[in-house]
Backbone as CSV, one residue per row, in Angstrom:
resi,resn,N_x,N_y,N_z,CA_x,CA_y,CA_z,C_x,C_y,C_z
1,MET,0.832,-1.181,0.000,0.000,0.000,0.000,0.881,1.251,0.000
2,LEU,1.905,1.319,0.862,2.793,2.466,0.939,3.545,2.661,-0.377
3,GLU,3.943,1.577,-1.016,4.729,1.657,-2.241,4.006,2.435,-3.338
4,ARG,2.711,2.346,-3.419,1.952,3.055,-4.451,2.030,4.569,-4.292
5,SER,2.192,5.065,-3.068,2.199,6.501,-2.829,3.581,7.135,-2.987
6,LEU,4.616,6.345,-3.169,5.965,6.881,-3.315,6.229,7.359,-4.732
7,PRO,7.021,8.430,-4.888,7.436,8.837,-6.234,8.273,7.731,-6.871
8,ALA,8.285,7.667,-8.167,8.979,6.597,-8.895,10.452,6.489,-8.497
9,ALA,11.131,7.610,-8.305,12.558,7.578,-7.963,12.808,6.877,-6.621
10,PHE,11.906,7.044,-5.669,12.071,6.404,-4.368,11.866,4.894,-4.429
11,LYS,11.138,4.416,-5.393,10.902,2.977,-5.511,12.184,2.231,-5.872
12,ARG,13.167,2.948,-6.416,14.433,2.321,-6.814,15.501,2.398,-5.722
13,VAL,15.240,3.082,-4.618,16.214,3.226,-3.541,16.328,1.903,-2.787
14,ARG,17.580,1.487,-2.579,17.836,0.230,-1.857,18.501,0.535,-0.518
15,VAL,18.440,-0.392,0.405,19.112,-0.239,1.698,20.598,0.014,1.465
16,HIS,21.176,-0.666,0.504,22.585,-0.510,0.150,22.881,0.958,-0.185
17,ASP,22.006,1.616,-0.926,22.184,3.030,-1.283,22.162,3.911,-0.031
18,LEU,21.294,3.589,0.894,21.184,4.369,2.122,22.440,4.218,2.981
19,ARG,23.030,3.025,2.996,24.268,2.800,3.753,25.404,3.652,3.185
20,HIS,25.507,3.705,1.854,26.532,4.537,1.222,26.323,6.008,1.578
21,THR,25.092,6.468,1.499,24.793,7.862,1.821,25.144,8.164,3.269
22,PHE,24.763,7.283,4.165,25.057,7.461,5.591,26.568,7.500,5.816
23,GLY,27.296,6.553,5.220,28.751,6.510,5.376,29.432,7.758,4.841
24,ARG,29.008,8.218,3.681,29.597,9.421,3.080,29.292,10.660,3.908
25,ARG,28.097,10.752,4.439,27.739,11.909,5.266,28.505,11.904,6.580
26,LEU,28.705,10.727,7.157,29.504,10.642,8.383,30.921,11.138,8.124
27,ARG,31.509,10.693,7.017,32.873,11.121,6.698,32.925,12.615,6.416
28,ALA,31.925,13.133,5.725,31.897,14.551,5.359,31.897,15.465,6.578
29,VAL,31.317,15.010,7.686,31.288,15.838,8.894,32.422,15.504,9.863
30,GLY,33.370,14.661,9.404,34.574,14.415,10.185,34.508,13.299,11.196
31,VAL,33.549,12.390,11.077,33.471,11.252,12.003,34.647,10.313,11.707
32,SER,35.332,9.865,12.749,36.527,9.029,12.590,36.192,7.692,11.924
33,LEU,37.208,7.083,11.341,37.045,5.774,10.700,36.500,4.749,11.692
34,GLU,37.050,4.757,12.904,36.616,3.780,13.912,35.138,3.955,14.263
35,ASP,34.713,5.201,14.413,33.308,5.454,14.744,32.395,5.125,13.568
36,ARG,32.830,5.458,12.348,32.033,5.097,11.165,31.917,3.584,11.056
37,GLN,33.000,2.890,11.336,33.004,1.420,11.282,31.972,0.857,12.254
38,ASP,31.941,1.389,13.461,30.959,0.929,14.458,29.534,1.263,14.031
39,LEU,29.323,2.484,13.564,27.977,2.904,13.172,27.452,2.119,11.978
40,LEU,28.338,1.760,11.053,27.919,0.996,9.876,27.895,-0.510,10.143
41,GLY,28.438,-0.923,11.286,28.413,-2.338,11.654,29.419,-3.187,10.903
42,HIS,30.556,-2.594,10.525,31.576,-3.326,9.785,32.652,-3.866,10.717
43,LYS,33.137,-5.047,10.420,34.267,-5.615,11.157,35.576,-5.178,10.518
44,SER,35.532,-4.870,9.238,36.727,-4.501,8.484,36.716,-3.012,8.142
45,GLY,37.835,-2.337,8.443,37.968,-0.936,8.074,37.952,-0.746,6.571
46,ARG,38.371,-1.781,5.862,38.368,-1.704,4.398,36.934,-1.566,3.865
47,MET,36.001,-2.277,4.439,34.603,-2.180,4.019,34.041,-0.803,4.374
48,THR,34.426,-0.292,5.545,33.976,1.038,5.943,34.465,2.082,4.946
49,THR,35.706,1.951,4.512,36.258,2.878,3.528,35.478,2.790,2.222
50,HIS,35.072,1.601,1.841,34.280,1.418,0.625,32.947,2.164,0.729
51,TYR,32.331,2.111,1.882,31.026,2.738,2.077,31.111,4.235,2.351
52,SER,32.303,4.748,2.593,32.426,6.171,2.898,33.630,6.764,2.172
53,ALA,33.605,6.672,0.871,34.681,7.203,0.035,34.777,8.717,0.189
54,ALA,35.960,9.232,-0.035,36.185,10.674,0.080,35.511,11.425,-1.060
55,GLU,35.061,12.609,-0.757,34.500,13.494,-1.769,35.652,14.194,-2.476
56,VAL,35.560,14.338,-3.779,36.620,14.967,-4.556,36.903,16.386,-4.041
57,GLY,35.875,17.127,-3.736,36.067,18.480,-3.219,36.888,18.510,-1.943
58,ASN,36.669,17.542,-1.059,37.436,17.464,0.189,38.895,17.133,-0.092
59,LEU,39.129,16.261,-1.063,40.501,15.910,-1.418,41.241,17.117,-1.994
60,LEU,40.566,17.866,-2.855,41.183,19.067,-3.430,41.464,20.105,-2.340
61,ALA,40.559,20.265,-1.416,40.760,21.215,-0.315,41.960,20.808,0.532
62,ALA,42.137,19.514,0.757,43.279,19.030,1.533,44.592,19.353,0.822
63,VAL,44.632,19.149,-0.475,45.835,19.465,-1.254,46.105,20.963,-1.212
64,ASN,45.055,21.757,-1.325,45.225,23.208,-1.294,45.709,23.709,0.064
65,ARG,45.369,23.008,1.148,45.879,23.398,2.466,47.397,23.294,2.490
66,ILE,47.937,22.262,1.837,49.394,22.113,1.748,49.967,23.251,0.912
67,ALA,49.350,23.520,-0.215,49.844,24.555,-1.124,49.835,25.923,-0.469
68,ASN,48.882,26.175,0.419,48.749,27.481,1.060,49.550,27.599,2.353
69,SER,50.175,26.507,2.778,50.927,26.492,4.026,52.350,26.997,3.793
70,ARG,52.794,27.879,4.665,54.175,28.382,4.575,55.149,27.385,5.195
71,GLU,54.651,26.429,5.962,55.494,25.466,6.648,55.878,24.294,5.753
72,SER,55.169,24.087,4.678,55.400,22.934,3.823,56.345,23.293,2.681
73,PRO,57.380,22.472,2.459,58.287,22.718,1.338,57.713,22.216,0.009
74,ALA,56.552,21.570,0.049,55.969,20.980,-1.162,55.423,22.062,-2.079
75,GLY,55.525,21.812,-3.368,54.943,22.718,-4.359,53.466,22.435,-4.540
76,THR,52.807,23.287,-5.268,51.387,23.100,-5.525,51.192,21.984,-6.546
77,VAL,50.406,20.989,-6.174,50.095,19.877,-7.052,48.807,20.176,-7.805
78,LEU,47.835,20.695,-7.100,46.519,20.955,-7.667,45.935,22.132,-6.906
79,ARG,45.328,23.034,-7.620,44.793,24.207,-6.945,43.431,24.572,-7.510
80,ILE,42.485,24.878,-6.615,41.163,25.325,-7.034,41.204,26.844,-7.126
81,VAL,40.769,27.371,-8.245,40.714,28.804,-8.430,39.262,29.247,-8.325
82,GLY,39.025,30.270,-7.530,37.652,30.770,-7.455,37.115,30.968,-6.114
């Protein structure tokens, strides 16, 4: 009965999709690997990493922090302009 009232896009959502979303959101707000592992119910950190992959924007921001640091001897590898 409930399924008939859902929009078509929601009918395709799987529990697996929700786990990925939850894992990615946990990582995006800085939850540690160990805590994400517990919250997702994984025994292996490798599986937790699979469910909570890094966002490209976060990776670029991390690289830019190095580029903008006066303490780092490293050159700029990648830089976001704007």
